[in-house]
N, C-alpha and C positions, 0 to 999 in steps of 0.2 A: 666663391670666395677662396684665395691663392691659399693653398697649403702649406704655402713658402714662410709667411707669416708668425711668429713665434702666438704664441698661446697667448701673451697678455693683450696682442694686436687683435689676434681673431674676438675676441671678448671687449675689445673699446669699437671693434668694427658693428658688433651682433647689437650692444646697447644701446649703439648711435639707429639702427632700425629698429629699434624695440620703440624708445623712444619718440619716434619720427610715425610709427604708430599711434602710439598713446598721445600726441598732441592731435592729428588729424580727428581719434575719441575728444579730446577735450574741445574741440575748433565746433561738433557737429553738435556735443555739448549743450558746449555756450550760446548755439545761434536755438536749440529748443530751448532753454533760457528763455532769452531774447525772443526775437524774431516765428518760430514756424510754427506756420498754422496746423489749428489742432487736429486736421487732416492727414497729416506728415508725420503724427506718430511713434501709427504702425511701422512705416516701412523706415525711420530715423531709429526705432528700437532695433530691424534687422541689422539695421549699419554701423549703431552702436557692437550689437552682439560680435559681431564676425572679427570687426575691429581688434576688442579685449581678447577673443579670442585669440585671432592672428598673432599678437603683439603676449600673451601667453605662450603659444606653440612656440614660436620662434625663443623664447624668452626659458622655455623649461627646454630645450631640443638637446637630449644626449649627449649631444657635442657638449653643449654650452658645458656643462658638468666635469667636462674630460679637462677642456682649457679652462675651469678654476683651481684642477686638481693639481694641472701640470704646472701652472705660474705659483700656487703657492709652493711647490714639490721646487722650486727653485726661482722664489722671491725675487730677486735683488738680479735677475738675468736681462731684465729688460728697461732697467734702470739705468741710467746716464751718472745720476752725483745723487748726495743721501737725500735732499727734500723731495727728487723726484722716486726716491725706490719709499720714503715715509707716504706720499702722497698714493702710491703703488698699493700698498701696505695695507690705505684703505679704503682703497678702490675693492681689492679682495678677501674682505674683511667684510663690507656687505652686501657686494656681488653672492659671495658663501649662503649669506641668513637670507637675501633676497632667493636664491635659489631653491634654497633646501624646503623654505615656504610654499615658493610655488606651485614647484614637484613636486605638494605634497594633493593639489589642486586637480581634479582629475578636469580637463578639456568641456566635457559636459556643463560640469557645478557653474563652471567661468562662466559658457555661453548662456547660463539657464540666469544667473544671478546680475546680468548685461542687460537682460530680456526683460525680468522683473525689474529693476530700478528704473526702466524705462516708460512703462506702461506705469509702475507708482508712482512715479511721477505727479505725469498730468491726472492721477485721482486723486491725488493731496492737495493739488490745483483746484479741482474741484472741489473735494470735500468740504476745504476752509473756505471755497466763495460761499458753498451752502449752507457751513458750518453744521455737517454729518458725517460725522467716525462711521459712522457704517457705510462710506462709498469707499472709504480707506481700509476696514477691517481687513476684507479678503488680500487685500497689495500687501500690507502688513505682517499679516499672516504669515505670506509665503515668506519675505524676506529674512524676518526672523526662520522662514524651519531654515534657510539656503545660509544662515551666517552659524546655526546648528551645526550643517554640514561640516561647513569651513572650520567651526573652531575646529570637531571628530578632529579633521583630518590634520589640521599642525599640532593637535594636542594640545594637551595643557594638564597642570598638577592636578587644582584643585576645583576650579568651575571653569566653563566656557566660554565665560565675559571675561575672564585674563587672555586668555586667545587672541580675541577679536580687542581688547586694551591696546594689548602687543600689537598691531598692528600700527595703531595709530602714537605710543611713547613708547620706546622701546625697555624693557625693564620693571615695567608696570603692572602690581598687583591690585586685585578691587580691597584684599585687606588691609594694604599700604594705602589706597588711595582712602577706604571710610576711616581708618584714623585721621589722621591729614584733615577730612572735612567735618572728624564731629571735633577736631581741635578748633576749626574754623567758625565750627559753630560757635561754643561757646564764647568765640571774644564776638562773631558778628552780630547775633541777634540781641545781647543788650549797648552795640555798637548802634545796630538798623532802631533801635527803639527810642534814643537818643538822640537822632541822628534826624527822624524822623515828627522831633516833638521840637528841636533844633529851630528855634528864628528865624526867618532864610526871606531873603527878595520874593515877593510873591509874580506866582507862574504868568500872573497875567499884564504885566511889563513889557511882555513880550508877545500881546495879541497883536493882531491883524492878517495884511492879507500876503503870503509870498513868494507871485509867480512863479511857477512852474520855470521858466528859464532864465530870468532872474536866479534864482537857488544854480542853477546847471552852470549861471560864471559865475558868483562867487563859491563854488563847491571847486572848480576847475581852476581859479587860484588859489587857493586856497591847497589843495592839490599839488599846482607847480610850483610855492614857493620851499613846502619840506622837500620838494626831492623828488613827484612824482613825473618821467620823461615821458611827457606828452608825441611823443617819436617812438618813442615803445611803448605804448597803449593807449586808451581810450575811459572810457567811462558812460556808459548806457541804464536802463532800467530793466525794473527785473521784477516778479514781487518777494523773493527774496535775497538781500544783497548780496555779493563776493566776489572773490577774487578768484580766478582763472591765469594762469600762463599756458599760451597756446604755441611760442617759443621765446628762444631768446632774447626776441626784442620783441614779444608781443605780449603784453599780461594786459589783463580785460578787468573792470574791476565796474560794478554794476550799484546803484542806489536804486532805495526809490524817494515818493514827492507825499509830504500833503504839503498843500498852502494857506493854511493853519499855524504850522508852525516847524520854520527853517531846522529846525535841530536834529533833525529824523534821520535825514536828508544827510546834514555834511557833516554829523558825527556818525552816519555810515560811511563816508566816502574816507575821511580819516580812517577809519576803520578799515576799510580796505584800500586804502591807502599804503596802512603800513603792510599790511600782507605782499602789495606793489612791489615797494622800496625792498621787500624782499628778493623777492622774483629778479626785482631787476640789479639787486646786488652780489647776484649766485656768480662764482668764476666764470669770467669767456669760453669759453673756447673746451669748458667742461660736458657739454648738452649728455645728458646719455646715461655722464659714469657719474657714483655717491659724490665724487667730487664736489658735481656742480648739482646738488642740488640738496634744495630742501633740510635740516635734520629729522624735525620729529614736528610734529603739530602742537605739542606744549610751546615751541621755542618759537614754530610760525607765531603762535595768537598771544605770544609776547610783543612782539612788536608790532601790533594790532592796536592792543592796550596799551602800549607804548605810548604811541602817538594818538591816539583817539582821547585819551584818558590825563597821561602823565603830559602831553605837551598842550593838548584840545582843548581842551577846559581848564586852562592856569590857568590864573586873572595875568603875565607874562604876555601870555599867549591874548589877549584881547583890549592891552592895551593898546596895542600891535592891530588887531584884526579889528575892533568893533567900529573905526570911521570906513573901513573899507565896506563891513558891513551892512554901515548905516547909506552907504551910497545904491550900495545895491535896496535897500529896505529906509527907506526915509525915516518912518514912523520909529526905527530905533535908533535916532538921532537925543533923541530928550533922555539915553540913555548913559549909565556912566561906564567903566571900565571893571566897578566895580561890582557894580549892582547887576552887570549881563555876566561878572562872576559866580556871582550867587544865583542867577536864578538856571544858568546851566547844569547847578552843581543841586539842583535840588532834589533834597532825599525822598523821596515817597514811595510806600510797596507800591507797586504797576503788574498786571497784568504780564506784556510782552518783555522777554526777557532780552532782546534785540535794544526793545528803549528804556529798559532799567538801568537808573542808577551804582556808580560803583559799589557803595554799601549795600546795597542790594543782590546786587547783580547775583554775587556765587549761591544764595539763597538759589534760583533757577534751577544754578546746577548743581545743587544737589540732592534739589526734586528729580531732575531729571538722570540721576547715577542714579538714588536709585530705585527709580521705573524700571529703570533698562536690569538692575540687578534682579531683580523683585520677578522681570522675563526671563532671566537667562538659568535664574534656578529652578523656575518652575511655578511661584507661590503667584505670581500672576496670570492670569489667561491676555488674550486683545482685549477682550467682552471685559474683560475687565478695566480697560489702564483707563478710561472717560473716569469714571467712579474713583477710582482709586488718586489717578491725577488732583482730581476737584479737592477733596478728604484730604489730604496730605498738602496740597498747597495754603488751601485756608487756614490748616495747621503751622503754616511757615511764614506766612503773608497775613493773616486775620485776616484774607479779600475771600468770597465768597465768584467764582466764577460763571461769568455768565454766556457762556459759549462756548462749544469745541475748537471755534476758533481762533478764540482767545484762550483757552487752556491747552489742551496738547493735541490740537493742532497746528499750532502755528509757528513752528518749526519746518523746515525740510528735512534733517538729516536722516530720519527714518525712512523715508520715502527714496532718497539714496542707499539703502543698506548700510548706512553711517553708528551703527550698534557701538559705543565705544570710546566716538569723541567730541562727548559733551565735557568729558572731564577734561579735557584737554583746555577747556575756558577756563579753567579756575588754576590749569599749571603755567595755563597764557597768563594772565594776572599775577600769581605770585614770582612768576619769574621777570615782568614786565617790572614791577618794581623795584626787583632789587638790581638786575641790569641799568635801572634809569638811576639808582642813589649813587652805584659804584659808575654809573661812567660819569657824575659832577665828581665823588673826589678824588677820579685820575684824570681827569682833565678839568682845572679851574678855568675855562677858557668857556666852557661848553654853558652856561647860565647863568655869566654877563651878554652872550651869545643869545642865546634865545630870549633876554628881554629887549636886543634889538631887532627881533624874527628875524635871525640868524641859523638855517637846521645846519647849516653846516658842518657846523662842530658833530653834534650829535648823529649829525648820520654820520660822519665818515667813522667815528667811534664804534657806529655801531655795524657800518662797513668793515675793517679792519677784526675786530671782534666775532662779530655772528654771520652776517653774507656769506664772505668769505672764506670764510672755512669749510661751507658745504656739509658733506656726512664724515668730517676725515676724521671728528671726535664722536659721538655716545651725548645725548643728548645732555644727563647728568652732567657729564666733564666737560665741553662743551662752557655751560652756564658759569661751574665755578673754575675753569677758566680764564674770562673775560673777570668774573666780579671778584675774583682774589677768595670765594667760602662760597660750599652749597646756598642751594635756595632755601628759603624760610620764610616766614608767617612774618617775621621781624617790622619789612621793608613796609612792605602792604600796609601792616596795620598804622602803622607811625605814620604814612601816607594817610591813609581814612584818617583817622585821628583828629592828622592839621588838618587835615579840607575840611573836614565835616563837621569838625566840634570845634574847637577854637572863634 
């Protein structure tokens, strides 16, 4: 690398190298989730471990710190105009934040984490299939220990869990989340009780056979209509739905199928397509730079929940899409759009988070948040988790958990070391309702366009206000700038009451 380059330009080149390595790891990770044969897991763990460590080494090299310091000392030197200077300032702010965190982690710990995660994912799949938590418990214990050591390296004021939360949502603390979730619980518990007893269209209206290949065809139509670019993405099948970007023009969605219920895959695709639209809408030409990256999981999740729930479960959506659904699944032709709308918004207490309705969904997140806080405060051991999960779930939902696979093993996140990830789902719900209300208020063309099945105005607003901003603003500031006010629970609760109690 030429020493004649300005420090800022050196940073851009190094950031691109690091992102190339991380994208290689993402590609191998996607393959592990979709097509890797079981016997290839051990070597894949070595590959992912090496790539993760190499990306870490390159980004935490001493010269990177020197370049950041030099660019901070003369921030306007590499910029030709005010807009470029603002972009450079944002990049430097985020590089400094990321570098300070990354340099506190020893390379050996990064390698150990990558190895442990690769093996833990396979152990989780086996444990979930056999509904036997004991198969996953040793791997989970190791990941918890690694996460504690990471938190100690990063530092924290009151509890280790705060350090983990901050890796997903800057500025978030567990005590603030506790207040937020307790406030939400006060409104949600009575809302759930009323919504689940509210007369609704019976779900057996949807009874029938939904061939996987027909679900795939319908899902693709819907994803393409809302704006997902299949020249720069695809949909595959996996145990747990997810979205991952492997490059600036390569975004992968996955879903799972139930031949007795098309809603699982459809809303899974709409959810992941929301993530995919965000990735496809990031500003081009900045791959590796913070300006070209998504800002936080709470904002990312707002995009998936907005498209899945505020668009995909609306009456306007089904007035357009029921005829197309019936073309693939003829038995649905007996339904009216209103009946379909009621059926896809049927509120009930259920076991599985990813298939929960909007009213009960955040209770699932509160449970996981409480379990994670207990783990990292030392109040809970790994062995306590199944029993504690089952007891708390019964208290929240009034349901007895029949098996580990429908309880504490249902989500993949802990096998990825993703402690602190779950709370961002509820933050995403709040952000989604807040942004959707703001978009309709700011652009009067959006609502009538949605009624005609035209999703371009809404997507255009999100592109401008959220996607193209990258990490130029901190998460809370980005939401406030887009919506005109900080996020609160008001828009979400108004939406839930309108949809489920009217």
